C-alpha positions in Angstrom: -32.7 -21.9 -8.9 -31.5 -25.1 -7.5 -28.1 -24.5 -5.3 -24.8 -26.5 -5.3 -24.3 -27.2 -1.2 -20.9 -27.3 -0.1 -19.6 -28.6 3.1 -16.8 -27.9 4.2 -13.9 -30.6 4.9 -13.9 -31.8 8.8 -10.9 -30.4 10.4 -8.2 -32.6 12.1 -10.0 -34.5 14.9 -6.9 -34.6 17.4 -6.9 -30.7 17.3 -10.5 -30.0 17.5 -10.9 -32.5 20.8 -8.0 -30.6 21.9 -9.8 -27.4 21.8 -13.2 -28.1 23.2 -11.4 -29.6 25.8 -9.0 -26.6 26.4 -12.6 -24.1 25.9 -15.1 -26.5 27.3 -17.1 -25.9 23.9 -19.4 -27.9 22.0 -17.9 -30.2 19.3 -19.3 -28.8 16.0 -18.1 -25.3 17.7 -14.9 -26.5 18.1 -14.6 -27.9 14.7 -15.6 -24.6 13.2 -13.4 -22.5 15.1 -10.4 -25.0 13.7 -12.0 -24.1 10.4 -11.2 -20.5 11.0 -7.4 -21.1 12.2 -8.4 -20.9 15.8 -6.9 -24.0 17.1 -5.5 -23.5 21.2 -6.4 -21.4 23.9 -4.6 -18.3 23.1 -6.0 -17.8 19.7 -9.3 -18.6 21.0 -9.1 -16.2 23.8 -8.4 -13.5 21.2 -11.1 -14.6 19.7 -13.7 -14.3 22.0 -12.3 -11.4 24.2 -10.9 -8.9 21.9 -9.1 -5.8 23.5 -8.8 -2.5 22.6 -5.3 -3.0 23.7 -4.4 -4.9 20.9 -4.9 -2.5 18.9 -2.0 -1.8 16.5 0.2 1.4 16.7 -1.1 3.6 14.3 2.7 4.9 13.7 3.3 1.5 12.1 1.6 2.8 8.8 3.9 4.3 6.2 3.3 8.3 6.4 1.6 8.5 9.6 4.2 10.6 10.8 4.2 12.8 8.5 0.3 13.1 8.2 0.2 13.9 12.2 3.0 16.5 11.5 1.2 18.5 8.7 -2.1 18.6 10.9 -0.5 20.0 14.0 1.7 22.3 12.0 -2.3 23.6 10.3 -3.5 24.0 13.7 0.0 25.9 15.4 -0.5 28.2 12.2 -4.3 28.9 12.2 -4.6 27.8 8.7 -7.7 26.3 7.6 -8.6 22.6 7.1 -11.1 20.9 4.9 -12.3 17.2 5.9 -13.4 15.6 2.6 -15.2 12.4 2.1 -16.7 9.9 -0.3 -20.7 10.0 -0.6 -21.3 6.2 0.8 -21.4 5.2 4.3 -18.0 4.6 4.4 -17.4 7.5 3.6 -19.9 9.6 5.4 -18.8 7.7 8.6 -15.3 8.5 8.0 -15.8 12.6 7.5 -18.3 12.2 10.7 -15.3 10.9 12.7 -12.3 12.9 10.9 -14.1 16.6 11.2 -16.1 15.5 14.9 -12.3 15.0 16.3 -10.5 17.9 15.0 -13.7 20.0 15.8 -13.2 18.8 19.3 -9.6 20.5 19.1 -9.6 23.2 16.5 -12.6 25.3 15.1 -10.7 26.4 11.3 -12.4 23.4 10.3 -15.1 22.7 7.8 -16.0 19.5 5.5 -17.4 18.5 1.8 -18.9 16.0 -0.2 -18.8 15.8 -4.0 -22.1 15.8 -5.8 -22.5 12.0 -6.9 -24.0 13.5 -10.1 -21.9 16.4 -10.9 -18.9 15.4 -9.3 -18.7 11.9 -9.0 -16.8 9.3 -7.1 -13.4 11.1 -5.4 -11.5 13.9 -5.3 -12.9 16.3 -7.4 -11.7 19.5 -9.3 -15.0 21.3 -8.1 -13.8 20.0 -4.4 -10.2 21.4 -5.0 -11.2 25.4 -6.2 -14.0 25.4 -3.4 -10.7 24.8 -1.0 -8.6 27.4 -2.7 -11.3 29.7 -3.6 -12.3 29.9 0.5 -8.4 30.1 1.7 -8.3 26.6 2.4 -4.3 25.3 2.8 -5.0 21.5 3.9 -7.6 19.0 2.7 -8.1 15.6 5.0 -9.4 13.3 2.4 -11.3 10.0 3.7 -12.1 7.0 1.6 -10.6 8.3 -1.6 -7.8 9.6 -3.2 -4.8 7.2 -3.4 -5.4 7.1 -7.5 -6.3 10.8 -7.2 -2.4 12.0 -9.6 -3.3 14.4 -11.1 -5.9 15.7 -9.2 -3.3 16.1 -6.2 -1.0 17.6 -8.5 -3.5 20.2 -9.7 -4.4 21.3 -5.7 -0.3 21.2 -5.5 -0.7 23.7 -8.0 -2.8 26.0 -5.8 -1.1 25.4 -2.6 -3.6 23.3 -1.4 -1.9 20.2 0.9 -3.5 16.7 0.7 -3.5 14.1 3.7 -5.1 11.2 2.0 -6.7 8.5 4.3 -7.8 5.2 1.8 -7.9 1.6 1.7 -8.2 0.7 -2.1 -5.1 -0.3 -3.7 -3.3 2.1 -5.2 -2.2 2.5 -8.5 1.4 2.0 -9.7 2.3 6.1 -9.1 1.0 7.3 -5.6 -0.3 11.2 -5.2 2.0 13.7 -4.6 0.6 14.5 -1.1 2.4 15.2 2.4 1.0 12.4 3.2 -1.0 9.1 2.0 -2.0 6.5 4.5 -3.1 3.3 3.1 -2.5 -0.3 4.7 -2.4 -1.7 0.6 0.5 0.5 -0.2 3.2 -1.8 -1.6 5.6 -0.1 0.8 3.1 -0.4 4.3 3.9 -2.5 6.7 1.3 -1.8 8.6 0.1 -5.3 10.3 -3.6 -5.2 8.9 -4.4 -4.7 5.5 -8.5 -5.0 5.9 -9.7 -1.8 7.4 -12.3 0.6 6.2 -11.9 3.9 4.7 -13.3 4.9 8.1 -10.7 2.3 10.0 -7.5 4.3 8.2 -9.1 7.6 9.5 -9.7 5.8 13.2 -5.8 5.2 12.9 -5.2 9.0 11.9 -6.9 9.9 14.9 -5.5 7.5 17.6 -2.0 9.0 16.4 -3.6 12.5 16.7 -4.7 11.7 20.2 -1.5 10.7 21.2 0.0 13.9 20.1 -2.8 16.1 22.0 -3.3 14.4 25.0 -7.0 13.4 24.5 -7.9 10.0 26.5 -8.6 7.1 24.9 -12.1 7.1 27.0 -12.7 10.2 24.9 -11.0 8.5 21.5 -12.9 5.2 21.5 -16.4 7.4 21.1 -15.8 7.5 17.5 -15.8 3.5 17.3 -19.4 3.4 16.8 -19.1 5.5 13.3 -16.3 2.5 12.8 -18.3 0.1 12.9 -21.0 1.4 10.8 -18.1 2.0 8.3 -17.0 -1.9 8.7 -20.6 -3.2 8.0 -22.0 -1.2 5.2 -18.4 -1.5 3.3 -18.4 -5.5 3.9 -14.7 -5.3 4.9 -13.2 -8.4 6.7 -14.3 -9.0 10.5 -11.2 -10.4 11.7 -7.8 -9.4 13.1 -8.0 -5.4 13.9 -11.8 -4.9 12.3 -13.4 -7.5 14.9 -11.9 -5.3 17.7 -13.1 -2.3 16.2 -16.1 -3.6 15.1 -17.0 -5.3 18.4 -16.4 -2.2 20.8 -18.4 -0.2 17.9 -21.3 -2.1 18.3 -21.0 -1.9 22.1 -21.4 1.5 22.1 -24.3 1.2 19.5 -26.3 -1.0 22.0 -25.6 0.9 25.0 -24.9 4.8 24.4 -25.3 5.3 20.7 -24.7 8.6 19.5 -27.9 10.8 18.7 -28.0 10.4 15.2 -27.4 6.5 15.1 -30.3 6.1 17.8 -32.4 8.3 15.1 -31.8 5.8 12.2 -32.2 2.5 14.8 -35.6 0.9 14.4 -36.8 0.9 17.9 -37.8 -2.7 17.4 -34.0 -3.5 17.4 -32.7 -0.7 19.8 -30.0 -2.4 21.8 -29.9 -5.4 19.8 -27.7 -4.0 16.8 -25.3 -6.4 15.2 -23.3 -6.2 11.5 -26.1 -7.7 9.4 -28.8 -5.3 10.9 -26.4 -2.2 9.9 -26.4 -3.6 6.4 -29.9 -4.0 5.8 -31.7 -1.4 8.4 -28.9 1.7 9.1 -26.6 1.4 5.6 -29.1 1.9 3.3 -31.2 4.6 5.1 -27.8 6.9 5.1 -26.8 5.8 1.8 -30.5 7.2 0.9 -28.5 10.6 1.0 -26.0 10.3 -1.5 -28.3 7.8 -4.1 -30.8 10.2 -4.4 -30.0 14.1 -3.3 -26.8 15.3 -1.8 -24.7 13.1 1.3 -24.4 16.1 3.3 -27.4 15.4 5.3 -25.8 12.0 6.1 -22.5 13.9 7.8 -25.0 16.4 9.4 -27.3 13.6 11.3 -24.0 11.6 12.0 -22.8 14.5 13.8 -25.9 15.9 15.5 -26.2 17.1 19.2 -29.7 18.7 19.3 -32.3 16.5 19.0 -34.8 19.1 17.4 -32.4 19.2 14.6 -31.7 15.7 14.3 -35.4 14.4 13.6 -35.3 17.2 10.4 -32.6 15.5 9.2 -33.7 12.6 9.6 -37.0 13.2 8.4 -35.4 14.1 5.0 -33.1 11.2 5.0 -36.6 8.7 5.5 -38.3 10.8 2.8 -35.2 9.9 0.5 -34.8 6.6 1.8 -38.8 5.8 0.9 -37.6 7.5 -2.4 -34.6 5.1 -3.1 -37.5 1.8 -2.3 -39.8 3.1 -5.1 -36.8 3.7 -7.5 -35.6 0.3 -6.5 -38.3 -1.6 -7.2 -39.5 -0.1 -10.3 -36.4 0.1 -12.2 -35.9 -3.6 -10.9 -39.5 -4.5 -12.4 -38.5 -2.9 -15.1 -35.2 -4.5 -16.2 -36.9 -7.7 -15.5 -39.4 -6.8 -18.3 -37.1 -6.1 -20.6 -34.9 -9.2 -19.8 -38.2 -11.6 -21.0 -39.3 -9.1 -23.8 -35.9 -9.7 -25.3 -35.9 -13.3 -24.9 -32.4 -13.4 -22.6 -33.8 -15.3 -19.9 -31.1 -18.2 -20.6 -28.0 -15.8 -21.8 -25.0 -16.2 -19.7 -25.0 -12.3 -19.1 -27.5 -9.8 -18.3 -26.9 -6.2 -19.9 -30.0 -4.3 -19.3 -30.5 -0.4 -20.3 -32.8 2.2 -19.6 -32.2 6.4 -20.3 -34.7 7.0 -17.4 -33.2 5.0 -15.0 -32.3 6.5 -11.9 -28.2 6.7 -11.9 -28.4 6.5 -7.8 -29.7 3.0 -7.6 -28.8 0.8 -10.7 -26.0 -0.7 -8.6 -28.9 -2.1 -6.0 -30.8 -3.1 -9.5 -28.0 -4.8 -10.9 -27.5 -6.8 -7.5 -31.2 -7.7 -7.6 -31.3 -9.2 -10.9 -28.1 -11.2 -9.9 -30.5 -12.8 -7.6 -33.0 -13.6 -10.0 -30.5 -14.6 -12.9 -27.6 -15.9 -11.2 -24.7 -14.8 -14.0 -22.8 -11.8 -14.5 -24.9 -8.7 -14.8 -24.7 -5.0 -16.3 -27.2 -2.1 -15.5 -26.7 1.0 -17.7 -28.7 4.8 -17.2 -27.6 7.7 -19.3 -25.9 10.5 -17.4 -25.8 13.8 -17.0 -23.0 14.5 -19.7 -25.1 11.8 -22.2 -22.8 9.1 -21.7 -23.8 5.8 -20.6 -23.0 5.0 -16.8 -23.3 1.0 -15.8 -23.1 -0.8 -12.5 -21.6 -4.4 -12.7 -22.3 -6.9 -10.2 -20.8 -10.9 -10.6 -21.3 -13.9 -9.2 -19.3 -16.6 -6.8 -15.6 -16.7 -8.5 -16.2 -14.6 -11.5 -14.4 -11.8 -12.5 -16.5 -9.3 -14.1 -13.6 -7.0 -13.9 -11.5 -8.8 -15.9 -14.6 -9.5 -18.0 -14.7 -5.6 -18.5 -11.1 -5.1 -19.3 -11.5 -7.8 -22.6 -14.1 -4.9 -23.3 -12.0 -1.9 -22.8 -11.3 -0.7 -26.0 -15.5 0.1 -26.2 -15.2 1.8 -22.6 -14.6 5.3 -21.9 -13.6 4.4 -18.3 -14.4 1.3 -15.7 -12.6 0.4 -12.4 -13.8 -1.6 -9.7 -12.9 -5.1 -8.5 -14.2 -9.0 -8.9 -17.7 -8.9 -7.8 -18.5 -5.1 -8.2 -17.9 -2.4 -11.0 -18.9 0.9 -12.6 -18.3 1.6 -16.2 -19.1 4.6 -18.5 -19.4 4.4 -22.3 -20.4 6.0 -25.6 -23.9 5.0 -26.3 -22.7 4.0 -30.0 -20.8 1.0 -28.3 -24.3 -0.4 -26.3 -24.8 -3.1 -29.0 -20.9 -4.0 -29.7 -20.7 -4.3 -26.2 -23.3 -6.1 -25.1 -22.7 -9.2 -27.7 -19.0 -8.7 -26.6 -20.0 -9.1 -23.0 -22.1 -11.9 -23.6 -19.3 -13.8 -25.5 -16.8 -13.1 -22.9 -19.2 -14.4 -20.0 -20.5 -17.6 -22.2 -16.6 -18.6 -23.0 -15.0 -18.2 -19.4 -17.5 -18.9 -17.0 -18.0 -22.6 -15.9 -21.1 -24.4 -15.1 -20.6 -24.7 -11.3 -20.1 -20.4 -11.3 -23.6 -20.5 -12.6 -25.5 -22.0 -9.6 -25.7 -20.7 -6.2 -23.3 -22.0 -3.7 -24.6 -22.8 -0.1 -21.4 -23.3 2.2 -22.3 -25.3 5.2 -20.0 -25.3 8.3 -21.2 -28.5 9.5 -23.7 -31.2 10.2 -25.8 -30.8 13.2 -28.1 -32.5 15.1 -31.0 -30.4 16.8 -30.1 -31.9 20.2 -26.8 -30.0 20.0 -28.8 -26.6 20.1 -28.6 -25.8 23.7 -28.7 -23.3 25.8 -24.8 -23.4 26.3 -24.1 -24.2 22.6 -26.4 -20.9 21.6 -24.4 -19.0 24.4 -21.3 -19.7 23.1 -22.2 -19.5 19.3 -23.4 -15.8 20.5 -19.5 -15.1 21.4 -18.5 -15.6 17.8 -20.3 -12.3 16.8 -19.5 -10.0 15.0 -20.0 -11.7 12.3 -19.0 -10.3 8.6 -16.7 -11.5 5.8 -13.6 -13.6 7.4 -16.1 -14.3 9.9 -19.0 -15.5 8.6 -22.3 -16.7 10.4 -22.3 -20.4 10.5 -24.3 -22.4 8.9 -25.5 -25.6 9.9 -27.2 -28.9 8.1 -29.5 -31.1 9.6 -30.9 -34.1 8.0 -34.3 -35.7 8.2 -36.2 -32.9 9.2 -39.8 -32.7 9.6 -42.6 -30.0 10.3 -44.2 -29.8 13.8 -47.2 -27.7 12.4 -48.0 -24.0 12.8 -47.0 -23.5 8.8 -47.8 -20.4 6.9 -47.1 -18.1 4.3 -46.1 -14.6 5.3 -45.3 -11.4 3.3 -47.4 -9.7 0.8 -47.1 -12.4 -1.7 -46.9 -15.1 0.4 -43.3 -15.9 -0.3 -41.9 -16.5 3.0 -42.9 -19.6 5.1 -42.5 -19.7 9.0 -43.2 -22.9 10.7 -42.1 -25.3 14.0 -39.2 -28.2 12.7 -38.0 -31.2 14.9 -36.1 -34.3 14.2 -37.6 -37.5 15.2 -36.4 -39.1 18.4 -35.1 -35.5 19.2 -37.1 -33.8 22.0 -36.2 -30.2 21.1 -38.9 -28.3 18.6 -37.8 -24.8 16.6 -39.6 -22.1 15.2 -37.7 -21.4 11.1 -38.1 -19.0 8.9 -37.6 -18.9 5.8 -37.4 -16.0 3.5 -38.6 -17.0 -0.4 -39.6 -20.6 0.4 -43.2 -19.7 0.7 -43.6 -22.0 -2.3 -42.7 -25.1 -0.4 -45.9 -23.9 2.1 -47.8 -27.4 1.3 -44.9 -30.0 0.4 -42.8 -29.3 3.9 -46.3 -30.5 5.9 -46.0 -33.8 4.1 -42.1 -35.1 3.4 -39.4 -34.8 5.3 -36.0 -32.7 4.3 -32.6 -31.6 4.9 -32.4 -28.2 5.9 -29.5 -25.9 6.0 -29.8 -22.7 8.6 -28.3 -20.3 10.4 -29.2 -19.9 14.5 -30.6 -16.1 15.2 -32.3 -14.2 17.6 -35.6 -12.7 16.5 -36.2 -9.5 18.6 -40.3 -9.1 18.5 -41.7 -6.4 20.2 -38.7 -6.2 22.6 -38.3 -9.6 23.3 -35.9 -11.8 22.1 -36.1 -15.5 21.0 -34.5 -18.1 19.1 -35.5 -18.8 15.5 -33.6 -20.9 12.6 -33.0 -18.9 9.8 -33.6 -21.3 6.8 -31.3 -20.8 3.6 -31.8 -23.8 1.8 -34.4 -27.0 2.0 -33.5 -30.2 -0.2 -36.4 -33.0 0.0 -35.6 -36.9 -0.2 -36.1 -37.2 -3.9 
């Protein structure tokens, strides 16, 4: 599938030159900094040298004083506390963080994670009943709860209090909890709105640490969990998140907790970045909740005994293998369904099989979107007989808005612009499929049906010097709000050593150079194996990122090909 190349506008040359001189950086990197609103020495210093002292005062968050006071009262009165969290990575890291911190100062604390299949997402009546039946007076909920108005009302009837730590957009009415910590509350003046659920949890333990005279040194040991949540939940990596991620990654790479050490493949230990968490660590943590129960992930993250940790890791590896197998099997089945139904040229994808595993349909929806670049909904049958689905979208198309136009056919739905979940009576499936296709066809632009490759700036291979790479490395951590810079180099030629890689020979590896430029670089292109013969004989323009490749414990510079265009 051909892509649309979008080169970012060149910023004001005077501002770029001034910044280039002030920080002694190559022009291309100064230009990218200005594109990212880093325009002077002070803002560059904050960007390159994030400081823990610049974390915001947690008491700037609405209801923080109430949350701290309620937890303090519970501890003073020897009440039972339950930490409650969602079953994804943000939820499980949040639970490990909050439970671990409270447990370090108080013994009457337990934790609870809802069963994905029996209870579903968020605060459940079953969880509240569990608390009431076990004499628990206070629930600290993380990464969920901001919309749980009826559930919190139910808890109040049972004399179970709630402190909610969430980062999702609230509804029109807030739950009647003792405290609702959420920087996205309209009446919350907290300076940074992009925290993960675990990040909001960290702000609470930051405030509790002040109250209980816990040292910063001890408090900051929890930043590894915050960094994992930031990576996995794909929140912006700017502002306060950049500080939290920077120091969390430092812990992961120097002194990781036992559970994370087990989760990290040996070949990249000590070289963990946001991308490696997303692709190597997070899927394993998620596998527990997708296939069985997320409690195993929490137990691993909190493990202090190596024998115990290995047992949980073995279970999680087994679940992750099952997840991979299900993912591949269901993706193949869904792709075949599209072909059998002659739906390759439609504007949307809607597929259904009652036997597909509910825990992986979100992953499958993402994979189908990669193959057929269009809004996608993958249905299976839930335990209650209703259909459940995950929806995924493409750049700039609001799938949540499209679903809202089908709301009369749905039992319920929720999510955001690019990802959503829904449930529906099976009898409505044909009408939904027809209407969703009509809505997408009517609203989607042609440009939205073509994958976009964003390019930061043009670069000659002669500019890729050791100094350039050293400064570029300090742009990390990368992620939304600070994406890995993508460069374009023109008139590239193969320097030999071309070979196809992968089980299906789907990947490409070669040396590349520019005529008249001395440097030769190793480049790898995932999914570009079909260009193997052509790159040998024709010059091409290449979009790429510059990355560190770890092989057998050693680091090598490598260009990661994002797209190739030949001259004709």
